[in-house]
C-alpha positions as CSV (number, residue, x, y, z in Angstrom):
1,X,124.9,87.3,89.3
2,X,122.9,90.5,88.7
3,X,124.0,93.6,90.5
4,X,121.6,94.8,93.3
5,X,120.3,97.8,91.2
6,X,119.6,95.5,88.2
7,X,117.8,93.1,90.5
8,X,115.6,95.9,91.9
9,X,114.7,97.0,88.4
10,X,113.8,93.5,87.5
11,X,111.5,93.1,90.5
12,X,109.8,96.4,89.8
13,X,109.3,95.4,86.2
14,X,107.7,92.1,87.3
15,X,105.2,93.9,89.6
16,X,104.3,96.6,87.2
17,X,103.7,94.0,84.5
18,X,101.5,92.1,87.0
19,X,99.5,95.3,87.5
20,X,98.8,95.8,83.8
21,X,96.9,92.5,83.6
22,X,93.6,91.5,82.3
23,X,90.4,91.3,84.4
24,X,90.7,89.5,87.7
25,X,87.5,88.2,89.4
26,X,88.3,87.2,93.0
27,X,87.0,84.0,94.5
28,X,84.7,84.0,97.5
29,X,87.6,83.4,99.8
30,X,89.8,86.4,98.9
31,X,90.3,89.7,100.8
32,X,87.2,91.8,101.1
33,X,86.8,95.5,101.5
34,X,83.1,95.6,102.5
35,X,79.7,94.0,102.3
36,X,76.4,94.8,100.6
37,X,72.9,93.8,101.8
38,X,69.5,94.9,100.8
39,X,66.6,95.7,103.2
40,X,63.4,93.8,102.7
41,X,59.7,94.2,103.3
42,X,59.7,90.9,105.2
43,X,60.7,91.1,108.8
44,X,61.9,87.5,109.1
45,X,64.4,88.1,106.3
46,X,65.6,91.3,107.8
47,X,66.2,89.5,111.1
48,X,68.7,87.3,109.2
49,X,70.2,90.4,107.7
50,X,70.8,91.9,111.1
51,X,72.4,88.7,112.4
52,X,74.8,88.8,109.5
53,X,75.7,92.4,110.2
54,X,76.1,91.8,113.9
55,X,78.4,88.8,113.1
56,X,80.8,90.7,110.9
57,X,80.9,94.2,112.5
58,X,84.0,93.3,114.5
59,X,85.9,93.5,111.2
60,X,85.1,97.2,111.0
61,X,84.3,97.0,107.3
62,X,81.9,99.3,105.5
63,X,78.5,97.7,105.3
64,X,76.2,99.1,102.6
65,X,72.4,98.6,103.1
66,X,70.3,99.1,100.0
67,X,66.8,100.4,100.7
68,X,63.9,100.9,98.4
69,X,63.2,104.5,97.4
70,X,59.9,103.9,95.7
71,X,57.0,103.7,95.4
72,X,57.2,104.7,99.1
73,X,60.7,105.3,100.4
74,X,61.8,103.2,103.3
75,X,62.6,105.1,106.5
76,X,66.3,104.7,107.3
77,X,65.6,105.8,110.9
78,X,63.3,102.8,111.3
79,X,65.9,100.6,109.8
80,X,68.5,101.9,112.2
81,X,66.2,101.3,115.2
82,X,65.5,97.8,114.0
83,X,69.3,97.1,113.6
84,X,70.1,98.4,117.1
85,X,67.1,96.6,118.8
86,X,68.3,93.3,117.4
87,X,71.9,93.4,118.4
88,X,73.7,95.4,115.7
89,X,75.3,98.8,115.9
90,X,75.4,101.7,113.4
91,X,79.2,101.6,113.1
92,X,80.3,101.6,109.5
93,X,76.7,101.3,108.2
94,X,75.9,103.2,105.0
95,X,72.4,103.5,103.5
96,X,72.0,103.6,99.7
97,X,68.7,104.3,98.0
98,X,68.0,102.0,95.1
99,X,65.3,100.5,92.8
100,X,64.8,96.8,93.4
101,X,62.2,94.2,94.4
102,X,64.0,91.0,95.1
103,X,65.6,89.8,98.3
104,X,68.7,88.1,97.1
105,X,71.4,90.7,96.3
106,X,73.9,87.9,95.4
107,X,71.8,86.8,92.5
108,X,70.9,90.1,90.9
109,X,73.6,92.4,92.3
110,X,77.0,93.5,90.9
111,X,79.7,91.1,90.0
112,X,82.8,92.9,91.1
113,X,86.4,92.5,90.2
114,X,89.6,94.3,89.1
115,X,90.5,95.6,85.6
116,X,92.6,98.3,83.9
117,X,90.2,100.9,82.4
118,X,92.5,103.9,82.1
119,X,96.0,103.6,83.5
120,X,95.6,101.9,86.9
121,X,94.1,98.7,88.1
122,X,90.8,99.5,89.7
123,X,87.6,97.9,90.9
124,X,84.8,97.7,88.5
125,X,81.3,96.1,88.1
126,X,80.1,93.6,85.6
127,X,76.5,94.0,84.5
128,X,74.9,90.8,83.2
129,X,71.4,90.3,82.2
130,X,68.9,89.4,84.9
131,X,65.6,89.6,83.0
132,X,64.8,85.9,82.9
133,X,61.6,85.7,84.9
134,X,62.9,88.4,87.3
135,X,61.8,92.0,88.0
136,X,63.5,94.6,85.7
137,X,64.4,96.8,88.7
138,X,66.6,94.0,90.0
139,X,68.4,93.9,86.6
140,X,69.4,97.5,87.0
141,X,71.1,97.2,90.4
142,X,74.7,96.8,89.0
143,X,74.3,100.0,86.9
144,X,72.8,101.8,89.9
145,X,75.7,100.9,92.1
146,X,78.3,101.7,89.5
147,X,76.8,105.2,89.1
148,X,76.6,105.8,92.9
149,X,80.2,104.7,93.5
150,X,81.6,106.1,90.3
151,X,83.0,102.7,89.3
152,X,83.6,101.6,85.7
153,X,80.7,99.4,84.4
154,X,81.3,96.6,81.9
155,X,78.7,94.2,80.4
156,X,78.5,90.4,80.1
157,X,76.2,89.6,77.2
158,X,74.5,86.7,79.1
159,X,71.6,86.2,81.4
160,X,73.3,85.2,84.6
161,X,72.4,84.6,88.3
162,X,75.2,85.4,90.8
163,X,74.3,82.4,92.9
164,X,75.1,80.2,90.0
165,X,78.6,81.5,89.6
166,X,81.7,80.3,91.5
167,X,85.4,80.4,90.6
168,X,88.7,79.2,92.1
169,X,90.3,82.6,91.6
170,X,93.0,81.3,89.2
171,X,92.0,78.8,86.6
172,X,88.4,77.7,86.5
173,X,84.8,78.9,86.9
174,X,81.8,76.8,87.8
175,X,78.0,77.0,87.1
176,X,75.1,74.6,86.8
177,X,73.6,73.8,83.5
178,X,70.7,76.1,84.5
179,X,72.7,78.8,82.6
180,X,71.8,77.1,79.3
181,X,68.1,77.5,80.1
182,X,68.6,81.2,80.7
183,X,70.4,81.7,77.4
184,X,68.5,79.4,75.0
185,X,69.8,81.1,71.8
186,X,73.4,80.3,72.6
187,X,75.3,77.1,72.5
188,X,77.2,75.6,75.5
189,X,80.4,76.5,73.8
190,X,79.3,80.1,73.2
191,X,78.4,80.5,76.8
192,X,81.6,78.9,78.0
193,X,83.7,81.2,75.8
194,X,82.0,84.4,77.1
195,X,82.4,83.4,80.7
196,X,86.0,82.4,80.2
197,X,86.8,85.7,78.5
198,X,84.9,87.9,80.9
199,X,86.3,86.2,84.0
200,X,89.7,85.6,82.5
201,X,89.6,81.9,83.3
202,X,91.2,79.0,81.4
203,X,88.1,76.8,81.8
204,X,84.5,76.9,82.8
205,X,82.7,73.8,84.0
206,X,79.0,73.3,83.9
207,X,77.7,70.8,86.5
208,X,74.5,68.9,86.5
209,X,71.5,70.8,87.9
210,X,69.8,69.4,91.0
211,X,66.1,69.3,90.1
212,X,64.7,67.5,93.2
213,X,66.4,69.2,96.1
214,X,64.5,72.5,96.5
215,X,65.7,75.9,95.6
216,X,62.9,76.7,93.1
217,X,63.6,77.2,89.4
218,X,66.9,79.0,90.2
219,X,68.8,75.7,90.6
220,X,71.9,77.7,91.7
221,X,75.3,76.2,92.3
222,X,75.7,77.7,95.8
223,X,72.8,75.5,96.9
224,X,75.3,72.6,97.0
225,X,78.8,73.9,96.4
226,X,81.3,76.5,97.7
227,X,84.9,77.2,96.8
228,X,87.0,77.6,99.9
229,X,90.4,78.5,98.5
230,X,92.4,78.1,95.3
231,X,92.6,74.3,95.8
232,X,89.6,73.4,97.9
233,X,85.9,72.8,97.2
234,X,83.0,72.1,99.6
235,X,80.1,69.9,98.3
236,X,76.9,68.9,100.0
237,X,76.3,65.2,100.8
238,X,72.8,63.7,100.4
239,X,71.4,60.4,101.6
240,X,71.6,57.8,98.9
241,X,67.8,57.4,99.0
242,X,67.2,60.9,97.5
243,X,66.5,61.4,93.8
244,X,69.4,63.8,93.4
245,X,72.0,61.6,95.1
246,X,73.3,60.1,91.9
247,X,73.3,63.6,90.3
248,X,75.5,65.1,93.0
249,X,77.8,62.1,93.1
250,X,78.2,62.5,89.3
251,X,79.2,66.1,89.9
252,X,81.7,64.9,92.4
253,X,83.3,62.6,89.8
254,X,83.5,65.5,87.4
255,X,85.3,67.7,90.0
256,X,87.6,64.8,90.9
257,X,88.7,64.5,87.3
258,X,89.9,68.1,87.2
259,X,93.2,69.6,88.3
260,X,93.5,73.0,89.9
261,X,95.9,75.8,88.9
262,X,98.7,74.0,90.6
263,X,98.3,70.8,88.7
264,X,96.8,68.8,91.6
265,X,93.3,67.4,92.1
266,X,90.9,69.7,94.0
267,X,90.7,68.8,97.7
268,X,87.0,68.1,98.1
269,X,85.3,68.2,101.5
270,X,81.8,66.9,101.9
271,X,79.2,68.4,104.3
272,X,75.9,66.6,105.1
273,X,72.9,68.6,103.8
274,X,70.3,69.0,106.6
275,X,66.7,67.8,106.4
276,X,63.7,70.0,106.8
277,X,62.3,70.7,110.3
278,X,60.2,67.5,110.3
279,X,63.3,65.4,109.6
280,X,62.5,64.7,105.9
281,X,64.3,65.8,102.8
282,X,62.5,67.6,99.9
283,X,62.3,65.6,96.7
284,X,60.9,68.4,94.5
285,X,62.3,71.4,92.8
286,X,59.9,73.8,94.6
287,X,60.7,72.3,98.1
288,X,62.7,73.9,100.9
289,X,66.4,74.3,100.1
290,X,68.4,73.2,103.1
291,X,72.1,73.6,102.7
292,X,75.3,74.7,104.5
293,X,77.2,75.7,101.3
294,X,75.1,78.9,100.9
295,X,77.6,80.6,103.3
296,X,79.3,83.9,103.3
297,X,83.1,84.0,103.4
298,X,84.4,87.4,104.4
299,X,88.1,87.7,105.2
300,X,88.9,85.5,108.2
301,X,85.3,84.7,109.0
302,X,82.6,82.3,107.6
303,X,79.0,83.0,108.2
304,X,77.2,79.7,107.9
305,X,73.4,79.1,107.7
306,X,72.0,77.4,110.8
307,X,69.0,75.2,110.4
308,X,68.0,74.8,114.0
309,X,69.1,71.1,113.9
310,X,71.9,70.8,116.6
311,X,73.5,67.6,115.3
312,X,73.7,68.8,111.7
313,X,74.8,72.3,112.7
314,X,77.5,70.8,114.9
315,X,78.8,68.6,112.1
316,X,78.7,71.6,109.7
317,X,80.8,73.7,112.1
318,X,83.3,70.8,112.5
319,X,83.6,70.4,108.7
320,X,84.2,74.2,108.2
321,X,86.8,74.2,111.0
322,X,88.7,71.3,109.5
323,X,88.5,72.7,105.9
324,X,89.3,76.3,106.9
325,X,91.6,76.1,110.0
326,X,91.7,79.2,112.1
327,X,88.6,80.9,110.5
328,X,85.9,82.2,112.8
329,X,82.8,80.2,112.2
330,X,79.6,82.1,112.9
331,X,76.1,80.6,112.4
332,X,73.0,82.6,111.5
333,X,69.5,81.3,111.6
334,X,68.4,80.7,108.0
335,X,65.1,79.0,108.7
336,X,63.2,81.9,107.2
337,X,65.3,82.0,104.1
338,X,65.3,78.4,102.9
339,X,61.5,78.2,102.2
340,X,62.1,81.1,99.9
341,X,65.0,79.4,98.2
342,X,67.7,81.6,99.6
343,X,70.5,81.4,102.2
344,X,73.2,83.5,103.8
345,X,75.3,83.9,100.6
346,X,72.2,84.7,98.6
347,X,71.4,87.6,101.0
348,X,74.8,89.2,100.8
349,X,77.5,90.4,98.4
350,X,81.2,91.0,99.2
351,X,83.0,94.1,97.9
352,X,86.7,93.5,96.9
353,X,89.4,95.3,98.8
354,X,90.2,98.7,97.4
355,X,93.8,97.9,96.6
356,X,94.4,94.6,94.8
357,X,96.8,92.3,96.5
358,X,96.9,88.5,96.3
359,X,99.2,85.7,97.3
360,X,99.1,82.6,95.0
361,X,100.6,79.6,96.8
362,X,100.6,75.9,96.3
363,X,100.0,74.7,99.9
364,X,102.3,72.3,101.6
365,X,100.1,70.2,103.8
366,X,100.0,66.8,105.3
367,X,102.8,64.2,105.1
368,X,105.9,65.2,103.2
369,X,109.2,63.4,102.3
370,X,111.8,64.5,104.8
371,X,114.2,67.3,104.0
372,X,116.0,69.5,106.5
373,X,115.3,72.7,104.5
374,X,111.9,73.2,102.9
375,X,111.5,75.8,100.2
376,X,108.1,77.6,100.2
377,X,107.2,79.2,96.8
378,X,104.5,81.7,95.9
379,X,103.6,84.5,93.5
380,X,102.3,87.9,94.5
381,X,99.9,89.9,92.4
382,X,99.2,93.5,93.0
383,X,98.0,96.8,91.5
384,X,101.0,98.6,92.9
385,X,104.6,97.8,94.1
386,X,104.9,94.8,96.5
387,X,107.3,96.1,99.1
388,X,108.0,92.9,101.0
389,X,106.8,89.4,101.8
390,X,107.3,87.2,104.8
391,X,107.1,83.6,105.7
392,X,106.0,82.9,109.3
393,X,106.5,79.4,110.7
394,X,106.5,77.5,114.0
395,X,107.7,74.0,114.7
396,X,105.9,71.4,116.9
397,X,104.7,72.9,120.2
398,X,106.3,76.4,119.6
399,X,103.8,79.1,120.4
400,X,105.7,81.9,118.6
401,X,106.2,82.2,114.9
402,X,109.7,82.6,113.4
403,X,109.7,85.3,110.7
404,X,111.9,84.9,107.6
405,X,111.9,86.8,104.3
406,X,110.4,85.7,101.1
407,X,112.7,86.6,98.2
408,X,110.8,88.5,95.6
409,X,112.5,87.0,92.5
410,X,110.5,86.3,89.3
411,X,108.8,84.3,88.1
412,X,108.4,82.7,91.5
413,X,109.2,84.0,94.9
414,X,110.5,81.7,97.7
415,X,111.3,81.5,101.4
416,X,113.1,78.7,103.2
417,X,112.3,76.9,106.5
418,X,115.7,75.6,107.7
419,X,117.0,73.0,110.2
420,X,114.0,70.7,110.4
421,X,114.2,67.2,112.0
422,X,112.5,64.0,110.7
423,X,109.8,64.1,113.4
424,X,108.9,67.8,113.1
425,X,105.5,69.2,112.4
426,X,105.5,72.6,110.8
427,X,102.8,75.3,110.8
428,X,103.3,78.3,108.5
429,X,101.6,81.2,106.7
430,X,102.5,83.9,104.2
431,X,102.3,87.7,104.4
432,X,102.5,90.3,101.6
433,X,102.7,94.1,101.9
434,X,102.2,96.5,99.1
435,X,102.3,100.3,99.1
436,X,98.7,100.5,100.3
437,X,97.6,97.0,101.3
438,X,98.5,94.0,103.5
439,X,97.3,90.4,103.1
440,X,98.0,87.0,104.4
441,X,97.5,83.5,103.1
442,X,95.5,82.0,104.6
443,X,93.4,85.0,105.6
444,X,92.8,83.4,109.0
445,X,96.5,83.8,110.0
446,X,98.0,83.7,112.5
447,X,95.3,81.6,114.1
448,X,95.0,79.6,110.9
449,X,98.0,78.2,109.0
450,X,99.1,75.4,106.7
451,X,100.5,72.3,108.4
452,X,102.9,69.6,107.2
453,X,105.0,66.9,109.0
454,X,107.6,64.2,108.5
455,X,106.7,60.9,110.1
456,X,105.2,57.5,109.5
457,X,102.4,58.9,107.4
458,X,104.8,60.1,104.7
459,X,106.0,56.5,104.4
460,X,102.6,55.1,103.7
461,X,102.0,57.8,101.1
462,X,98.5,58.9,101.9
463,X,96.7,60.1,98.8
464,X,95.0,63.5,98.6
465,X,92.0,62.1,96.9
466,X,89.4,60.9,99.4
467,X,86.5,58.6,98.5
468,X,83.6,58.2,101.0
469,X,81.9,55.4,99.1
470,X,83.4,52.6,101.2
471,X,82.5,53.6,104.8
472,X,79.1,54.3,106.4
473,X,77.6,56.0,108.2
474,X,79.8,58.9,107.5
475,X,79.5,61.1,109.5
476,X,79.3,58.4,112.2
477,X,79.3,58.1,116.0
478,X,81.8,55.3,116.5
479,X,80.2,52.2,114.9
480,X,81.1,52.0,111.2
481,X,80.8,49.5,108.4
482,X,82.8,49.0,105.2
483,X,81.6,48.2,101.8
484,X,84.6,46.7,99.9
485,X,85.1,46.7,96.2
486,X,83.5,43.9,94.1
487,X,85.0,40.4,94.7
488,X,87.0,41.7,97.7
489,X,86.0,40.0,100.9
490,X,88.6,41.3,103.4
491,X,90.9,44.3,103.9
492,X,93.4,45.7,106.4
493,X,92.0,48.8,108.0
494,X,94.0,51.5,109.8
495,X,92.6,54.6,111.6
496,X,94.8,57.8,111.8
497,X,94.4,61.3,113.1
498,X,94.9,64.1,110.6
499,X,98.4,64.5,112.0
500,X,99.3,61.0,111.1
501,X,99.0,59.2,114.5
502,X,97.9,55.6,114.2
503,X,95.0,55.0,116.5
504,X,93.7,51.5,115.6
505,X,94.2,48.7,113.1
506,X,92.4,45.5,112.3
507,X,91.2,43.3,109.5
508,X,87.7,43.9,108.2
509,X,85.3,41.8,106.1
510,X,82.8,43.2,103.7
511,X,79.8,44.8,105.5
512,X,81.4,44.1,108.9
513,X,80.7,46.5,111.7
514,X,83.8,47.9,113.5
515,X,83.5,49.7,116.9
516,X,86.0,52.6,117.1
517,X,84.3,54.8,119.6
518,X,87.0,54.3,122.3
519,X,89.7,55.6,120.0
520,X,88.0,58.8,118.8
521,X,86.3,62.0,119.8
522,X,84.3,64.4,117.6
523,X,86.3,65.5,114.6
524,X,87.9,64.3,111.3
525,X,90.0,61.2,110.8
526,X,91.7,59.3,108.0
527,X,90.9,55.6,107.4
528,X,93.3,53.6,105.2
529,X,92.0,50.4,103.6
530,X,94.4,48.0,102.0
531,X,93.1,45.1,99.9
532,X,95.1,42.8,97.7
533,X,94.9,45.1,94.7
534,X,93.7,48.4,95.9
535,X,94.3,51.1,98.5
536,X,91.8,53.7,99.6
537,X,92.2,56.6,102.0
538,X,88.8,57.8,103.3
539,X,87.9,60.9,105.3
540,X,85.7,60.0,108.3
541,X,83.7,62.4,110.3
542,X,82.9,61.5,113.9
543,X,80.2,63.5,115.7
């Protein structure tokens, strides 16, 4: 066994090596240190901007508002009065004069991450091209901000649109094939290699573009997808009568074929895309882009676009709460944004926290094989020494968390939850503290946590991969029908809560209606279908 001094030196070496790493580009869901928005000449867009500000001001983060300084400088006093008169305050508001024309700072603004440019890990800005059918002033915003903040500036030799860039923080980036149109002189492989190198990712996936679902010629990825954590992706769901239905389902198959950084399939949540105000869905590229995935994740809060449709907004809120437990879900009216092919994410850009600190953890959730002592493993990444890490857990109906240390050994840290019984349900989260920063995983802790249990569900081995093609309507209101696989006429159906409680079971025939309303309330459920040769576990939303 190593002597204590040797172990301490080993740990310090591990953390310092971690600090001297290549570029890190955080995912949307990682710790934020501020927010950027830009003021507009259109009052209806500024109203949405004010709602975003008012929603997030409780976090006491710096909020930077870009305002145009030419040809006629905007009056910051007037902007301040507008903010105050519509429910925001001037707390932590900073005005920054800039040259720009567009409304969507996410698309033309800075791509921010961490890199070593001298000796220390620091925040920097990537400047990609944004001259493809866009104003040249917008293309200069990354350089303007780098100059104003005195941040390092690096280039990506591609024409890119920030709304078309998502990543899981660890392994893989995502874009639509729109990026090929913006870089016609480069091959797909050339573009992939540049993005992988600049984002320091192992892989980059190009999904099919939706060309009949609105959004204009941008065809951006955040119009139908959002990455919620290292392992979880949110995707819009369209009625099967729409032209892009098969396209988005093809994208789902692509995502289901991938494994995340922890070697597991991505956990994919579906969220129904809302129709336009008249109840119809656009079927053209230039139509109104209605979506819930164009949302802003900022620390323990998600700001979701509202479309003024109570049922759809309610389902969207439910899905976000189930996919991101403990997060505060705020909704902002986006009805003035969608006709102009934007949303809440388009209107905002998150600034990474000043001191890099991250917890990488393979979540333990859902049914697990019983063991009295559960080891929870993770890795910490930081730009400075990680001083300590803690595992917080509570069992069953306990209201207080038990705090136990995470041992900072390399290459993988671990903590242990001890003395568990077979019928226990466990809620836990992780905390890391470096010299200058603190973070938790999930960021919604302690209100949010990861949950696992030992009970009957572990014996039936529920799969993590959900397939919604066999039950409809989904979301439903208590009357559902099943479409069974070809040549299968009957199946055994069981309905469970997410905690594994069996609510109802019966035999069902193909296309048979089943009334389950007396067993359910609004929320998420699991349906298990067993046929002679197959088993499916389906996520069912009840509104």
